[in-house]
N, C-alpha and C positions, 0 to 999 in steps of 0.2 A: 464378673466373668462372663465374655461374650458368648454366642451361642456357636457353634459350628454351622457352617453353610453346609444346604443337602439340596441336594438337586434328585427332584423325583421324577421319575417318567414312565406314565403306567398309562391301561387302555383295554380294550379286546385281545382276546387272542389273535393272531395273524391280523394285528394293526402294523406291524412293523419296530415295537417299540426296541427290541435287541439292535436291530441293526441303526436307530437312531441316537442309541445309549451309546454304543461303541462309537460313533462318527465326534458326537459331542466330547466324549471324554478325551478322543485323540486331540481336537483343538482345543480342551479345557485342564487339562493336566490331569484329567481324573482316573477313577478304578470303579469298576463296576460292583455293586453287591445286588444278587439275584433276590428278586421277591416274586419265589415261583416254588407254591408249595410242594411241585414234583419235578423240579430239578435238584432237589437237595439227593435225591438218590443215583447212587452208583448203577452204572450198568443199564440207566434209562435213559438214552440220549435221545433217539430218532422220535418216541413218542412226544417227550416231553420238550420238542424242539431246542435241546440246547445247543446255543453256539456252537461249532467247530473251533478247534484251533485255529485256524484258516480264519474262518470268520470273525475271530476274537482280535485279530489285527495287533497282536501284542499287551492289547488291555489287560492287567491284570482283573479277574474276575473270581468273586467271593460269596460265599454259599452254595457252591456248587458243587455235587458228589460227595458228600459231609457223610451221611449214613448210606448203609445198604435197605434194600426195598424191607427187609422185616425186622427193622428197628424202628419203636416208636419214636415220634417227634412232634411238636404242636407250637402253637404258638408263642408261647411262654419260652423255651429254650430257643426258636429263631429270635425272637426279642434281644435274648440274652447274649446270643451269639454274633448278629447281626451289629448290634450296637456297640459291641468291642470292635468289630471290623472296621466301623464308621469313627469310632475316636483315634484307630491306628492309621488308619488312612487321611484323616486330618493333621496328626501330630507328623506326620511324613510331609505336610506342604502340597497334599493332593487335595482335588477335590471329590468327595463319594456323593458316587452315582447310585441312587436306589433304582433299580428300574426291575419290573415285572408285573403281574394281572392278577394274584393274589390279594384280595384287598383288607382280609383281616393282618396279612404280614405286615402291610404297606402302614397299617391304623399301630400297628403294635409299636411301629417305630415312629411314627411320625404324631403320635399323641402320649402320653405319659400315662399310659395304660398298664394296670397292675394284676396281672395273673396269680400274685400269690397270697392273696387274702381270701381265695376262693373255699368256700364251705367244704370241707370233707368229712367222712363217714368210714374209715377201714375197714370197719366190722358189717357195715352194711354193702360195701363194694365187695369183701370178701363171698357174701352172702348172691351177690348179683354174676357174681364169676363160677360161684357154685352151680346158678340157675343154668348158665350158661352153657353148662358142660351137660348137664342132664338133661335140657329140652331145649338146647338151640338157638339161633342168634334170633329167629323170628319171634319167638315167645319172647324173648324180651323187647324187642321192634315195639312189638303190640301192646306191651307194658307199657312203651314208653307214649305210644299214640293216645293210649285214652286220657293219659294224662299232662302230654306236651305234645300235639298234632302239629304245631308248627315247627319244633324240631324235628320230631319223626320224617315229615312229609323231606325235612332238605338231608338226611341222612339215610346213605343205602344200607340195608337189615345187616350187613356185612361187617359194616362199621362199627363193631361193638364196643371198641375205646370211647366213641363219642358216647352210645348209647349210655353206656353204663353209668359214664358221667352227669349226664343229663337226670339220670335217674337216682344219682347221687344227689346232685344238687337239690332235686326238687323234694326228696325225702328228706333232707336237711333244712332247707329252705321254707318250703311250701310253695315256691316260686319257679316258673318256668325259664330257662335261657336267656330267652328274650327278657323276661322280665329283671333278670338277675345282670344283665347288660351294663356296661357302665356309658354313660351319656358323655362319649369321649371328643365329641364333636364340639364341644365345649370348653374345653379342654386346651390350654396354650401348650402348643408345640415345644419341646428342649431345644429344637434348629433353628436356625434361621432357612427357613424354607421357600423353595422354590418347587412350585406343584404342576405338571403339564399331563393332559389326558389326550390321548391319541383318538382320532373321529375321522368318519369317512361315510356316503353313502352307505345305507346299509346294503343294498342289494352287491355293492360293490367290495364290503367286507364280507357278504357272505361268500361271492366269487372266490375271493382270497382264501377264504375256508375250505372251499372243496379243493383249489388248488391244492394247498397244502398238504391235505389229506392222501392226495394222489401221489405227491412227490415224497410224502413220508412211507409209502408203498414202495414204491420207485426202490428207494432208498434202504431199504429194509428192515421195515417195521414187524413182518412178520417174522423172519430171522431172530429179532433182536427177543420177539415176545416169545420164542422157543428157547431160546438161549435163558431166558430167566425162567423159563420150569424146568427146564433140565436142571439149572441149578438149585432146585427145589423151592423156589420161591411160589408160592398155591394163589390161586385166586380169588382167596379171601382174604389176605393182605391187603389194608390199606392201600396199598401203592398200585396194586395191582387192580383195584377200582376204578384207576386214572384212566381218563379219555384216550382211547386205544389199546390199552391193553384189555381190559374189559371184554371188549368187542372182539379182538383177535382172538382172545381163548375160546368164546365162544365160537369162533371160525375153526379153531385148531379140533374144537368138539366135536363137529358137525354138525353144531347147531343152526350154522346159517350158511348160505352162500358165499362167495368173495363180495360178488354183487350186493347181496344184501347186506353185509356188514360194512360196506364205505356207506352206502346208503344210511343206513344207523348211526355211522360213526359223523359223516359230515351234519346230519339233521340235530345229533346232541351236541355237538361242535358250536352250530349255531344257536343254540337255545343258551349255551354256557355260555357264549358272547353277548348274549342278550341279558344275561343275569349280571356279568359283568359291569354292562354301562349301566344298569340299574342301580347296582351297589355304589359306582364311582360320581354318579349324578348329584348322588346324595350330600358330595363334598362342596359346600360354596367356594372355597378357595381352589379350585379346581381352573387351570387355564386351556382350555381347550384348542388342541391344532388340530384344523380342518382339512386333512392330506387334500380334499375337495379345491381347497383355495390356492395350491402350489401347482406349480407347474411340472414340478419333479420332486423326489427325495431331496435332492442337494439343494433346492431351493430355502424347502423347509427346513433341514439342517442349517443353513446360514441363519434362517431368520430366529430360529432358535436359538443358536449361540451367541448372535449378538446381542437377543432379550437377556441369555443369562447371564451375559458380563455385565449388562444394564442393571438389573434388578438386584442380582444376586454376589456379585462380583466384583463389582465398582470400588471399594474401597478393602480388596481381599489383598 
């Protein structure tokens, strides 16, 4: 049986993935599956840069607004739900377009990553949950740092679900999370895949990030965070640790001025973009689209559409 054709558009935050994916979908009879770990949450629109109804231009978008901010969600669930979306889109004769910047979500789709065979020990997990209640999140985070400093450095101390999971994996297997990761880049993709990554001059990207933060404030990010807090969503939730949300919570609690908050948010977003680029550059099948080599967005979009038709849809 022939593989489903899948177009992937990724890149760092503020690089223009969403707009490019929408334009591509409008010319290629496509529908978009979001690969963004924050856009899955309802009520979190401005800080996650979700495309508005107007920006979506009538293109169906999937994997957006699927859980509340206090609901648990992970890459395994994303893989299951997004694969169902891709199958449905393809069966209706349309092109699935995976667009977003969460590397693990993208890899869970383009490689046959197996999340179901992971080791587990429910009794030990229960012990950790009891320790969490008695001693607090920092205590578990320090436990993890002693045995798996790499994972501890990547996780905020309030991300207790992932901290507990990492401790459980080490307890059962004696291996860190990194040691347990599958060498998925050696696996064959289940899709007929075409993968594009957006890039540009580093300073230009940073300028776009700074402008995006300013525009989020103008669009009402502070009010959005106030609304989330009024709904009872607390700062210790994984969703509320996302960029833009934890910083605004600190501001609303009087822990920083607005200028200080924006400076921190811009800095941390730039650092996040740098980490994204490091992640994506590990993918040797990535076709890089450098925005600086095109006169404007329109010419880049035309080039992409022509390339996709030639490489992915010639026999479609």
